[in-house]
N, C-alpha and C positions, 0 to 999 in steps of 0.2 A: 754769852755767845756758846753756841754750841761747837763742837767738834774743832776747837783751835787748840793748836799744840805750839809751845813754846820751847824752842830748841836753843840754848847756849852753845856757843863757841867753845873749843878746848884751845889751849895756849900752845904753840909750840910751832903752828904751821909757818913757813916761811912766807915771808911778805910778797904778796902779789902774786902768788902760786897760780891764782885761778887766771891771770892775766895771759898765762903761757899756752901756746899751744900744746896738744896733747902728745905725749912720749911715744905711743904708739901709732903716730899719724903715718909715718913712713914705712910701716908695716904693710907689706902687698897685700895681706889679707882684709887689713881695715881699708885701704885703700879703694880696693876692689869693691868693698861693699859700701863705702862713700858713693863710687861713681855710679853703681845701680841705683843706691836711694835717690841720688841727684837727677838721675835719667827719669825714675817714675815720678819723683816731686815736681818735675819741670812741665808735665802735661796735666797737673792737677791744680784745681782751686784750694783755697784756704783750707775748707773742710776735706776736701782730698787728702791734702797734705797732714792734718791732724788725724785721719782715719788711718794713714799709712803709718804713723808714729804709735796711735794707740790702740789700735786694734790689729794691726798686721804684722807689724816686725819688734815691735816693745812693748806688748800688752803687759801691765803691771809693773814694768819698769821704766816708765815715764814721769816728768814730773813736769810741771808747767811755773816757771818765774812770771811773778806778777809783782809790779808796785801799787796795784789798785791806783791808778793815776788817771791822767785825763782821757786816755785811750783805752785803758785796760777793759771795758765793758766789752768790747767788739770780741777780743780774743775769749776771754772768759766766757761769752754767751756761747760762742763756738763749741767750745769744750765742754759746756755744760750739756749740749744737744747729743754728745756721743758718748761721754763717760762723766757726769758730774761729781762723781769720785775721785776723780784724778786728784793725784797732791798738788796742792798749788802752795808756793814756797813764797813767803811775804816776807820782807825785811824790815822789820821795826826797829829804824835805827836810834830810837830815843829821840829824834828830832823831826818828826814828821808833822806835820800840820793837823791839828784835831781832826779837819774836816776829812782828811784821808782817811783816819782811825774809823770815822763814821760812814764813811764811803764802803769801807772794807766791808764792814757789819751789814749794811745795806745791800750789796752785791751779794754778799754769801745767803743770805735770805731770798731775796727777788729770784738768783739764779738757782737756787739749790745747791750750792756748792759744799759736797760732803768732807773735804779733808782740806782746810786752810791752815797751813802750818806757819806761825808767826816766828820769826828768827831773831834772835839779839844776841848782842855781844855778852860775855859773863860780867859779873858785877867785879870779880878782881881785874877784868881786862880793862875796864872803863875806869877804875880805881887807880889802876897802874899808867894807861896810857893817857887818860882824857879825866884826871881828878875833878879838873875846874867845868867841863864840858864846854871849852871853848876852842879844842884842838883846830875844829872847822876853820877859824879865822886864821891859823898860824901855819896849816898845811892841811889844804883839802884832800889830797892825796893819802896822808896816812890815816885821815880820819875816814874816808870811804873804805879803806883797807879793812880797819878793825871793826868798824860797823857794817859792812856789807861784804866785802871780798871773802873775808875768812869765814864769817858765818854762814856763807851760801855754797862754800866750796865744801864744808863738812855735812852740811844739808843733802848736797847733791850725790855725795859719795857713795849713797847706796845704788843709785839710778844708774842706766847704760845710756839714758837719751834723756834730753830736756827740751822744752817748747820755750820760745820767748815771742813777745810781740813786737821785735825791731823790724824797722823798716828802711828801706833805702832812702829815702827821703830826710831821715831825719838827721842824721850827722855826715859829716866828709869820710869817717871811718866805715860807716854803714853803708856808702854809696855804691860799693862792689860785691854787696854781701849775695849768697846764694840760700836757695830756698833750706838746703841743706849743708850744714858743715861739720868738721868734727874738731871738738877742742874740748883740750884738758881732759884727755880719756874717754869720752863720751859723742854721740851723736848729737848734734844740735839742730832742732828744726824750727825755722823762721816762717810759719805760714803767711803771713802777712806781709812778705818781704816786699812784693810790687805794689802795695795798695797806696794810695795818694791819700792826704788829710780829708779832701773831699769826699772821698770812698769812704773813709772811717764815720764820717759825720752821717753821711746817707744811709749806712747800714743800721747806724745807733737810731735813726728817727723812724727807720721803716719798723725797726724791731720795738720800738718803745723803751730804748735801755734808757737808766737812769744816767743823768750827767754828775760829774764830778761837781760840787758846789763852786770849788773855786775857778772853773774854768769861765764861767760868766763875772768873774772879779778881775779879768786879766792876767790868768795863769794859763795858758793854752798848756803847757810843760810843767809837770809838777813834780819835784823831788822835796829833800829837806828843806823845813822853814829857813834857817840861816842862810841857806844858799841858793834859794830860789826868790825872785823878785817880779813884780809885773811887767809885762811887756807891753813896750809904747808901740803907737802906729807907726807901720810902716818897718818894723824890726822882725828879725827872724821869729818863728814860732817859738823857738829853745833860746832865744836871746837871754831870758831871765835865769837861765840854769849858769850858775859859777859865773856870774857877770861881770866881766872886767878881767877875766883870765881867757887863756887859751884851751882851758880845759872844756870838753862837752862829753866826757864819758865817766862816770863811776869807776870802772876798772873793771867790773864783773863780766863784761862783754869784749874785753880787748882780746887781740891776739897778735902774734910777732908777723904774721903774712899776710894779714888782709883776710884770713879766714880760707880754712883748707878744707 
């Protein structure tokens, strides 16, 4: 596979550091710029919000965070139309379904994505924190933290802005999200913030985008294999994520104040 970079984590980052609001969020200059970005984004569609980030405000300083999951193709397709060489940060936790890894490769090829970066914890971190590979069964937060939160925090460090595929309909934490937020020292753009599941499906069908192979097998929301199960008829579409717990976020997008 071409242009895939593996970035290992460094030890020593404080736990859940990526969960906290950025220290500069109260700075008047940052608050003013955030207000301006929110005003500009509020009148734009998803394509326009992406152009705002990638072409107008943060060219060459923006990364897209993608899980290459059930809904990822839509955002990746939109980004590829604007700049196919946008850095795509993909968390390869070591616990993903094989179908997800193959889907990543297929989308990279079909969409012509030129800079997909696969992030992973170091071998030392795995040997120290999860030598048997079963931490997920004892402490899902700790597992997500060292496999997702810390690797992504290091990979995002050089960027001034990030793009996510988060939508309001997905979880209770996301129901009040805005198109642009300030989080952990950078601006966070959510171009699909108001999209519904039906709109995502319609866009995918219109543009003939490949579907994640597990969707038709009963997985409408796909994460790591040990913490994802099939969804039964009548259940919420994310019911298969961390089933039986009150957890519905891995930690990489959480804020202390609902998004600022």
